[in-house]
Each structure stands twice: as C-alpha cells, then as structure tokens.
Wavefront OBJ file of the C-alpha trace (Angstrom):
o trace
v 43.032 -128.721 -82.913
v 40.235 -130.982 -81.722
v 39.276 -134.420 -82.961
v 35.652 -135.402 -82.606
v 35.001 -139.068 -83.301
v 31.447 -140.363 -83.579
v 31.322 -144.151 -83.311
v 28.259 -146.028 -84.533
v 28.348 -149.361 -82.743
v 26.536 -152.225 -81.070
v 27.789 -153.592 -77.758
v 27.323 -157.217 -78.872
v 29.471 -156.650 -81.967
v 32.920 -158.190 -81.358
v 34.453 -156.115 -84.130
v 33.181 -152.999 -82.349
v 35.095 -154.017 -79.214
v 38.192 -154.611 -81.348
v 37.575 -151.297 -83.112
v 37.396 -149.546 -79.739
v 40.839 -150.828 -78.797
v 42.271 -149.797 -82.172
v 40.704 -146.352 -81.873
v 42.191 -145.933 -78.399
v 45.613 -146.928 -79.708
v 45.368 -144.436 -82.574
v 44.232 -141.613 -80.305
v 47.145 -142.189 -77.928
v 49.440 -141.248 -80.797
v 47.923 -137.763 -80.760
v 47.461 -137.363 -77.019
v 50.010 -134.560 -76.741
v 48.671 -132.673 -79.759
v 44.882 -132.728 -79.725
v 41.833 -132.846 -77.532
v 39.820 -135.870 -78.593
v 36.149 -136.453 -77.893
v 34.562 -139.814 -78.646
v 30.779 -140.160 -78.743
v 29.045 -143.529 -79.118
v 25.864 -143.888 -81.167
v 23.406 -146.800 -81.394
v 23.159 -149.516 -84.006
v 21.262 -152.741 -83.376
v 22.657 -155.752 -85.175
v 19.397 -157.528 -84.382
v 16.617 -154.922 -84.265
v 13.944 -157.647 -84.253
v 15.493 -159.520 -81.334
v 12.926 -160.487 -78.669
v 13.255 -158.463 -75.481
v 14.462 -161.526 -73.575
v 17.046 -162.395 -76.228
v 17.745 -165.788 -77.797
v 19.890 -168.731 -76.738
v 23.227 -167.983 -78.396
v 23.868 -171.389 -79.901
v 20.471 -171.458 -81.636
v 20.924 -167.882 -82.840
v 24.395 -168.537 -84.245
v 23.405 -171.774 -85.954
v 20.480 -170.009 -87.640
v 22.624 -167.055 -88.676
v 25.704 -168.905 -89.916
v 24.210 -172.200 -91.007
v 25.875 -174.549 -88.563
v 27.555 -174.770 -85.193
v 30.858 -175.545 -86.930
v 30.686 -172.344 -88.981
v 29.886 -170.355 -85.844
v 32.832 -171.873 -83.969
v 35.204 -171.178 -86.866
v 34.134 -167.540 -86.896
v 34.546 -167.305 -83.120
v 38.070 -168.685 -83.446
v 39.018 -166.035 -86.002
v 37.514 -163.323 -83.804
v 39.350 -164.652 -80.760
v 42.655 -164.388 -82.638
v 41.882 -160.836 -83.754
v 40.842 -159.898 -80.231
v 43.955 -161.401 -78.679
v 46.084 -159.179 -80.908
v 44.404 -156.188 -79.234
v 44.537 -157.546 -75.696
v 40.929 -158.774 -75.626
v 40.338 -162.263 -74.257
v 37.009 -163.077 -75.868
v 35.193 -165.754 -73.860
v 32.519 -166.794 -76.334
v 31.976 -170.083 -74.524
v 30.732 -168.151 -71.483
v 27.955 -166.370 -73.389
v 24.652 -168.232 -73.024
v 22.358 -165.753 -74.747
v 22.384 -163.186 -77.530
v 20.571 -160.254 -75.945
v 18.350 -157.457 -77.138
v 20.574 -154.349 -76.861
v 18.035 -151.533 -77.048
v 18.082 -150.789 -73.304
v 21.888 -150.930 -73.337
v 21.847 -148.222 -76.009
v 19.446 -146.191 -73.901
v 21.895 -146.472 -70.995
v 24.739 -145.292 -73.248
v 22.543 -142.351 -74.307
v 21.978 -141.448 -70.632
v 25.657 -141.851 -69.845
v 26.589 -139.324 -72.526
v 24.496 -136.719 -70.755
v 26.387 -137.407 -67.544
v 29.833 -137.413 -69.220
v 30.180 -141.099 -68.277
v 29.883 -142.734 -71.677
v 33.394 -144.165 -71.874
v 33.358 -146.232 -68.645
v 29.851 -147.526 -69.315
v 30.543 -148.505 -72.934
v 33.725 -150.245 -71.813
v 31.887 -152.050 -69.019
v 29.153 -153.264 -71.361
v 31.691 -154.727 -73.784
v 33.629 -156.373 -70.962
v 30.605 -157.788 -69.163
v 29.281 -159.374 -72.347
v 32.417 -160.591 -74.105
v 34.691 -161.384 -71.158
v 32.197 -162.478 -68.505
v 29.281 -163.747 -70.604
v 26.745 -161.617 -68.726
v 23.337 -160.899 -70.273
v 23.489 -157.163 -70.984
v 19.864 -157.184 -72.064
v 18.894 -157.793 -68.446
v 17.957 -154.610 -66.635
v 19.520 -155.687 -63.346
v 22.808 -156.113 -65.195
v 22.413 -152.680 -66.750
v 21.794 -151.143 -63.340
v 24.942 -152.821 -61.986
v 26.965 -151.536 -64.966
v 25.582 -148.023 -64.509
v 26.377 -147.940 -60.781
v 29.932 -149.128 -61.416
v 30.231 -146.407 -64.058
v 29.217 -143.648 -61.653
v 25.437 -143.328 -61.984
v 23.080 -143.722 -59.046
v 20.859 -146.774 -58.640
v 17.723 -144.668 -58.215
v 18.428 -142.662 -61.343
v 19.053 -145.680 -63.542
v 16.228 -147.848 -62.232
v 13.757 -145.017 -62.790
v 15.221 -144.293 -66.199
v 14.954 -147.879 -67.425
v 11.365 -148.156 -66.219
v 10.452 -144.981 -68.098
v 10.365 -144.156 -71.798
v 13.229 -141.683 -71.486
v 15.732 -141.989 -74.300
v 13.535 -144.276 -76.415
v 12.709 -141.682 -79.047
v 16.265 -140.322 -79.064
v 17.821 -143.758 -79.620
v 15.317 -144.534 -82.371
v 16.101 -141.208 -84.024
v 19.856 -141.843 -83.836
v 19.367 -145.269 -85.414
v 17.306 -143.705 -88.186
v 20.013 -141.099 -88.790
v 22.640 -143.818 -89.124
v 20.431 -145.602 -91.633
v 19.925 -142.381 -93.589
v 23.723 -142.076 -93.876
v 23.823 -145.513 -95.471
v 25.498 -147.171 -92.490
v 24.760 -150.881 -92.739
v 27.571 -152.338 -90.666
v 29.565 -151.461 -87.579
v 31.826 -150.167 -86.241
v 31.586 -146.998 -88.281
v 33.686 -143.956 -87.387
v 32.938 -140.364 -88.398
v 35.766 -137.923 -87.744
v 35.008 -134.230 -87.298
v 31.618 -134.704 -88.883
v 32.790 -135.476 -92.419
v 35.493 -138.151 -92.671
v 34.099 -141.685 -92.476
v 35.933 -144.928 -91.753
v 33.963 -148.150 -91.936
v 34.930 -151.340 -90.118
v 37.424 -152.198 -87.390
v 40.350 -150.758 -89.283
v 43.836 -150.998 -87.840
v 45.210 -148.320 -85.551
v 47.610 -147.405 -88.362
v 44.742 -146.748 -90.768
v 42.963 -144.588 -88.184
v 46.189 -142.744 -87.412
v 46.594 -141.977 -91.114
v 43.062 -140.592 -91.286
v 43.639 -138.443 -88.212
v 46.857 -137.123 -89.756
v 44.996 -136.122 -92.927
v 42.232 -134.474 -90.930
v 44.686 -132.467 -88.865
v 46.858 -131.463 -91.819
v 43.850 -130.257 -93.793
v 42.466 -128.136 -90.936
v 42.918 -124.367 -91.305
v 45.522 -122.791 -89.059
v 43.989 -120.971 -86.071
v 46.218 -117.970 -86.918
v 44.667 -117.475 -90.344
l 1 2 3 4 5 6 7 8 9 10 11 12 13 14 15 16 17 18 19 20 21 22 23 24 25 26 27 28 29 30 31 32 33 34 35 36 37 38 39 40 41 42 43 44 45 46 47 48 49 50 51 52 53 54 55 56 57 58 59 60 61 62 63 64 65 66 67 68 69 70 71 72 73 74 75 76 77 78 79 80 81 82 83 84 85 86 87 88 89 90 91 92 93 94 95 96 97 98 99 100 101 102 103 104 105 106 107 108 109 110 111 112 113 114 115 116 117 118 119 120 121 122 123 124 125 126 127 128 129 130 131 132 133 134 135 136 137 138 139 140 141 142 143 144 145 146 147 148 149 150 151 152 153 154 155 156 157 158 159 160 161 162 163 164 165 166 167 168 169 170 171 172 173 174 175 176 177 178 179 180 181 182 183 184 185 186 187 188 189 190 191 192 193 194 195 196 197 198 199 200 201 202 203 204 205 206 207 208 209 210 211 212 213 214 215 216 217
C-alpha cells in the first residue's frame, strides 16, 4: 500500500516547519509497511508582499498590533518548535521575504526528485539562520546544496519557467477552500488541516490504510 501526501505550505510559516517534523515522525511509524511519497505545493501567506520583502519587525507589528504581541507569539512558537527539535531563531530574522521564487524553486526540485532536501534547506535557512530566502543568490545556494547545478538554477530564476504552474497550484488550493497552512491531503481525498500532532496524523494514516481494498481482491 502506498501513501501519497500532498502538503500545501509556505516556507516562512513556522507551523509548516513544525508540521513537517510531525509528518516525518508519523511516517516513520509506517516505514516498514508502506511506500510514502510527499509532494509540497505552494501557498503564499503574503501574496502581496513586495519582491524585496519587508523589515520583519515592522511587518509583525502591523500584523499583530504591537511588538509585544509579536514577541509573545514567537515565544509560543519557539516552545512548540523545541518540542519537535526545532530551534527557532526568530531574533536572527531581519526581513519577512516574498516567497514566490522559493516556491518556483520547490516546483523545479520536484521535477528533479530533489524536493525534500530543498524544502528542508529553505526552512532551516530562514528559521534557524535568519537568511533572506527571497534573495535569488540565497536560492541558488540552497539549490546547489540540494543537488541542482548553478547554471540550471540561475537560468531558471531569470526565466519565467514555473511561474504559471505555481500560480495554477495556488489557485487550485484556493478552489479547495484552503485558507491556512499547513494542509495535508492523503491519497487525494483525506484532508488534515493545521500542524496536527504526529499521533493525529498516524491515526489518519491508519484509517486510510485500513479502508484501502486488499490487492488480492
């Protein structure tokens, strides 16, 4: 039996990083029983973000009303991340970036069977190192580390390749009523919204597998 998990996500969403760790934990429970494929799909938390991004403090104050409210939320996220082995370093992040090119890179990586290392690297570079993942030089560095060639990625980012496909994927997510991320779709029909615990995801996977028809029938 195969498990196909589509994940609608944004790489500047801390709950998506937490959700990734919880998904990985849940899938390890089934490692000896199933072949699992995880595919990442785009969702922009800030679709109107300027290409160069916005200074994070100003963005967070505008979004949450005050610096104190932003810091309180960061503290709660840091505690949730620590429980999953993620050391969020929010104080290192100077800017909230535009993530459209990052989603284009993830789209390219899928076609090269390199999505997992590149998605992981984008989360880590942003949340652990505070790097601007809206910057194309950063994206090239991430892509090279993930196994893509410099020439391929530089040419890709300078072109319009993947633009229409990412826009279409975003529109499809909207048409499904997805308004927040992470959002998981298992085997094309079972949806789980939010960074649910590994136990919740494991329960869903169990139900999916138990309801699948036997290959001998």
